[in-house]
C-alpha positions as CSV (number, residue, x, y, z in Angstrom):
1,M,107.2,21.8,64.3
2,S,106.5,20.3,67.8
3,E,103.0,20.0,69.2
4,N,101.8,22.8,71.5
5,R,102.3,22.1,75.2
6,R,99.2,22.4,77.4
7,V,98.8,22.8,81.2
8,L,95.5,22.5,83.0
9,L,94.7,25.0,85.8
10,V,92.3,23.9,88.5
11,I,91.5,26.6,91.0
12,H,89.6,27.2,94.2
13,T,87.1,29.6,92.7
14,R,85.9,31.1,96.0
15,R,89.4,32.2,97.1
16,H,90.6,35.6,96.0
17,E,94.2,34.5,96.3
18,A,93.6,31.5,94.1
19,L,92.1,33.7,91.3
20,T,95.0,36.1,91.6
21,A,97.5,33.2,91.4
22,A,95.6,31.7,88.4
23,L,95.9,34.9,86.5
24,E,99.6,35.1,87.3
25,T,100.1,31.5,86.2
26,C,98.2,31.9,83.0
27,L,100.4,34.9,82.0
28,K,103.6,33.1,82.9
29,L,102.7,30.0,81.0
30,S,101.6,32.0,77.9
31,A,104.8,33.9,77.9
32,A,106.7,30.6,77.9
33,G,104.7,29.4,74.9
34,I,102.5,27.0,76.9
35,I,98.8,27.0,76.4
36,P,96.8,27.4,79.7
37,V,93.7,25.2,79.8
38,M,90.7,25.5,82.2
39,A,87.4,23.9,82.8
40,S,84.6,26.2,81.8
41,A,83.2,26.7,85.3
42,D,86.7,27.8,86.6
43,F,87.1,30.1,83.6
44,V,83.8,31.8,84.2
45,E,84.9,32.7,87.8
46,L,88.3,33.9,86.6
47,E,86.7,36.0,83.8
48,A,84.4,37.7,86.3
49,F,87.4,38.4,88.6
50,T,89.7,39.8,85.8
51,Q,89.3,43.4,84.7
52,D,91.6,43.1,81.6
53,K,89.9,40.3,79.5
54,T,92.8,40.4,77.0
55,Q,94.8,38.5,79.6
56,L,92.6,35.5,79.1
57,E,92.6,35.3,75.4
58,K,95.1,32.4,75.2
59,I,93.2,30.1,77.5
60,E,91.7,27.0,76.0
61,F,88.6,25.2,77.4
62,L,88.9,21.6,78.5
63,D,86.9,19.2,76.4
64,R,85.9,21.9,73.8
65,D,89.4,23.0,72.7
66,C,91.6,20.4,74.4
67,A,91.2,16.8,75.3
68,L,92.5,15.3,78.6
69,E,95.1,13.3,76.7
70,Q,96.7,16.5,75.3
71,L,97.5,17.8,78.8
72,E,101.0,17.6,80.1
73,V,100.3,18.3,83.7
74,A,97.6,19.9,85.9
75,M,98.5,22.8,88.3
76,V,96.1,23.0,91.2
77,L,95.7,26.3,93.0
78,G,93.9,25.7,96.3
79,G,93.9,23.2,99.2
80,D,93.5,19.5,99.4
81,G,89.9,19.7,98.4
82,T,90.8,21.4,95.2
83,I,93.4,18.7,94.5
84,L,90.7,16.1,95.0
85,K,88.5,18.0,92.5
86,A,91.4,18.0,90.0
87,A,92.0,14.3,90.6
88,E,88.4,13.7,89.6
89,L,89.0,15.5,86.3
90,V,92.2,13.9,85.2
91,R,92.4,10.4,86.7
92,E,91.2,8.6,83.5
93,A,94.0,10.2,81.4
94,Q,96.6,9.8,84.2
95,V,97.6,13.5,84.0
96,P,100.1,14.4,86.9
97,L,99.0,16.9,89.5
98,I,101.1,19.7,91.0
99,G,99.4,21.3,94.0
100,I,100.1,24.9,95.1
101,N,98.7,25.2,98.6
102,L,96.4,28.1,99.2
103,G,94.3,26.4,101.9
104,H,95.0,25.3,105.4
105,V,97.1,22.1,105.8
106,G,97.4,21.2,102.2
107,F,99.0,17.8,102.7
108,L,98.8,16.9,99.0
109,A,100.2,20.2,97.8
110,E,103.8,20.4,96.6
111,S,104.4,24.1,97.1
112,E,103.1,27.0,99.1
113,R,101.9,30.3,97.6
114,D,105.4,31.9,97.8
115,G,106.7,29.0,95.7
116,L,104.3,29.6,92.8
117,A,106.8,31.3,90.5
118,E,109.3,28.6,91.0
119,A,106.6,25.9,90.3
120,V,105.7,27.5,87.0
121,D,109.4,27.7,86.0
122,R,109.8,24.0,86.9
123,V,106.7,23.1,84.8
124,V,108.1,25.1,81.9
125,A,111.4,23.3,82.1
126,K,109.7,19.9,82.7
127,D,111.8,19.7,85.9
128,Y,109.7,17.5,88.1
129,L,109.4,13.9,89.2
130,V,106.1,12.0,88.8
131,T,105.1,9.6,91.6
132,E,102.0,7.5,92.0
133,R,99.4,7.4,94.9
134,M,97.2,4.4,95.5
135,T,93.5,4.7,94.9
136,L,90.5,2.5,95.8
137,D,87.8,1.0,93.5
138,V,84.6,1.1,95.4
139,R,81.2,-0.4,94.7
140,V,77.8,-0.8,96.4
141,I,75.8,-4.0,96.2
142,V,72.1,-4.2,97.2
143,E,70.3,-7.6,97.0
144,G,73.1,-9.1,95.1
145,K,73.3,-6.5,92.4
146,E,75.9,-3.8,91.9
147,V,74.0,-0.4,92.0
148,Y,76.9,2.0,92.2
149,R,80.6,2.1,91.3
150,T,83.1,4.8,92.1
151,W,86.7,5.4,93.4
152,A,88.6,7.2,96.1
153,L,92.0,8.7,96.5
154,N,91.8,9.5,100.3
155,E,89.0,7.3,101.7
156,A,85.7,5.6,101.3
157,T,83.5,6.2,104.3
158,V,80.3,4.4,105.4
159,E,78.5,6.8,107.8
160,K,75.1,6.9,109.5
161,S,72.7,9.2,107.7
162,E,70.6,10.2,110.8
163,R,72.3,11.8,113.7
164,E,70.1,10.2,116.3
165,R,70.4,6.6,115.0
166,M,73.4,4.4,115.3
167,L,74.6,2.3,112.3
168,E,74.9,-1.5,112.7
169,V,77.6,-2.9,110.5
170,V,79.8,-5.9,110.0
171,V,83.3,-5.6,108.7
172,E,84.8,-8.2,106.3
173,V,88.4,-8.7,105.3
174,E,89.3,-11.0,102.4
175,G,85.9,-12.8,102.4
176,H,85.9,-13.4,106.2
177,P,83.8,-11.5,108.8
178,L,85.9,-9.7,111.4
179,S,83.5,-8.1,113.7
180,S,80.1,-6.4,113.9
181,F,79.1,-3.4,116.1
182,G,77.1,-0.3,116.3
183,C,79.0,2.8,115.3
184,D,78.8,6.2,113.6
185,G,80.6,4.7,110.6
186,M,83.7,3.1,109.1
187,V,86.6,4.7,107.2
188,I,88.5,2.7,104.6
189,S,91.6,4.7,103.7
190,T,94.6,4.7,101.5
191,P,98.0,5.8,102.8
192,T,97.3,9.2,101.3
193,G,94.1,9.4,103.2
194,S,95.7,8.4,106.5
195,T,96.4,12.1,107.2
196,A,92.8,13.1,106.4
197,Y,89.5,11.8,107.9
198,A,91.2,8.6,109.2
199,F,93.7,10.7,111.1
200,S,90.9,12.8,112.7
201,A,89.2,9.5,113.8
202,G,92.3,8.3,115.6
203,G,94.0,6.2,112.9
204,P,97.7,6.0,112.4
205,V,99.7,8.0,109.8
206,I,101.0,5.7,107.1
207,W,104.0,6.9,105.0
208,P,102.9,7.3,101.3
209,T,105.6,4.8,100.2
210,V,104.0,2.1,102.4
211,E,101.5,0.0,100.5
212,A,98.6,-0.8,102.8
213,L,95.0,-0.2,103.5
214,L,93.6,1.3,106.7
215,V,90.3,0.7,108.4
216,V,89.2,3.0,111.2
217,P,85.8,2.6,113.1
218,L,84.0,5.9,113.9
219,S,82.7,6.0,117.6
220,A,82.2,2.2,117.7
221,H,80.4,0.6,120.6
222,A,82.6,-2.5,120.9
223,L,85.7,-3.7,122.7
224,F,87.5,-4.7,119.5
225,A,87.2,-1.5,117.5
226,R,90.7,-0.3,116.8
227,P,92.2,0.9,113.6
228,L,93.5,-1.9,111.4
229,V,96.4,-1.8,108.8
230,I,95.7,-4.4,106.1
231,K,97.7,-5.7,103.1
232,P,97.0,-3.6,100.0
233,E,95.5,-6.5,97.9
234,A,92.8,-7.3,100.4
235,L,89.1,-6.8,99.6
236,I,87.5,-4.9,102.4
237,A,83.7,-4.9,102.8
238,V,81.3,-3.1,105.2
239,E,77.8,-4.4,105.3
240,V,74.9,-2.4,106.8
241,L,73.1,-5.0,108.8
242,Q,69.3,-5.6,108.3
243,R,68.8,-4.9,112.0
244,S,70.3,-1.5,111.7
245,A,67.8,1.1,112.9
246,G,68.9,3.7,110.3
247,H,70.2,4.0,106.8
248,G,73.8,4.6,105.9
249,V,75.5,6.8,103.3
250,L,78.7,6.2,101.4
251,W,81.1,9.1,100.9
252,C,84.2,8.9,98.7
253,D,86.7,11.7,99.2
254,G,83.8,13.8,100.5
255,R,82.8,14.4,96.9
256,R,80.9,11.3,95.6
257,T,78.0,9.8,97.6
258,W,75.4,7.1,97.6
259,Q,72.6,6.1,100.0
260,L,72.9,2.7,101.7
261,P,69.7,1.0,102.9
262,P,69.8,-1.8,105.5
263,G,71.4,-4.8,103.8
264,A,73.6,-2.8,101.5
265,R,77.2,-3.9,101.1
266,V,80.2,-1.6,100.3
267,E,83.3,-3.2,98.8
268,A,86.7,-1.4,98.5
269,I,89.8,-2.8,96.9
270,R,93.0,-1.3,95.6
271,S,92.5,0.1,92.1
272,D,94.8,-0.5,89.2
273,R,94.5,3.2,88.2
274,P,96.5,5.4,90.6
275,I,96.7,9.2,90.8
276,K,99.9,10.7,89.6
277,I,101.5,13.4,91.6
278,A,104.3,15.6,90.2
279,R,107.0,16.3,92.8
280,L,109.2,19.4,92.8
281,H,111.1,18.7,95.9
282,D,112.5,15.4,97.3
283,T,111.3,16.3,100.8
284,P,111.2,13.4,103.3
285,F,107.7,12.7,104.5
286,T,108.9,13.2,108.1
287,D,109.8,16.8,107.3
288,R,106.4,17.3,105.7
289,L,104.6,16.0,108.8
290,V,106.6,18.4,111.0
291,R,105.9,21.4,108.7
292,K,102.2,20.7,108.1
293,F,101.3,19.9,111.7
294,A,103.8,22.4,113.2
295,L,105.3,19.5,115.3
296,P,107.7,20.5,118.1
297,V,111.3,19.3,117.4
298,A,113.3,21.9,119.4
299,G,116.2,20.2,121.2
300,W,116.8,17.6,118.5
301,R,120.6,17.0,118.0
302,G,120.6,14.3,115.3
303,P,123.2,11.6,114.9
304,D,126.4,12.2,116.8
305,E,129.7,12.9,115.0
306,V,130.8,9.2,115.3
307,H,127.7,8.1,113.4
308,R,128.1,10.9,110.9
309,A,131.7,9.8,110.2
310,E,130.5,6.2,109.6
């Protein structure tokens, strides 16, 4: 007899639509003989939302009934923030994520709400392709000692902690100082994060298949303060200078944070542990950009007939 299949559900618990979609997904998975699994906090919200508690009887609890290693895939019902939450849960076990967008842009999501039924059917049939997204290993060093270590899928950001005070930093690439300036902060981004905070700060969009790191200054007071695209193996460091009037703060994916006193050093380097994304559609990234940002393409004719024939 084969081992039971288990699928983790991660939901945006403050969205009515996400709770409705979670209940629908649980029922469809259970009907197909697959055990739905949830973190206890998400289950509590779903239980409070659901009138018929018998619909929840087949759900297992993560860590209590089911280990991460037993999960086949994680279905994420929400926006990019919920996907980042799910990535935090499953990264150590390398469980693939399938995102169903119930948020705004939802760049990391694979399907929209109207594609939920198809997504569940594809999970049941194991009809999906797993790809990998680069992540960052990040650490904080103070007075020569490592005081904090974490990771990021989108970006690691060094920001000023006080609105009225500018942060004085120096940027280092591969052990060599590049430039120092006063600024609101610095973003160190993966290609996945190039459409997130780095994009809002004026950085370029990097195709997910391109292996590179991106550094984007935030409101820097300097002539040379342009976004930089750097080779993926480079160690990038940002030091908060001792002369800085204010403290800094490190944010990773907007979820994990650490205070940075003057003299603190933040190092970011490509991690050997990526995030796995389950793809349902082989959609070119260009088409995703057009759809997510509602880019105008009216009038496009494409290759002429001669080129098509070739």
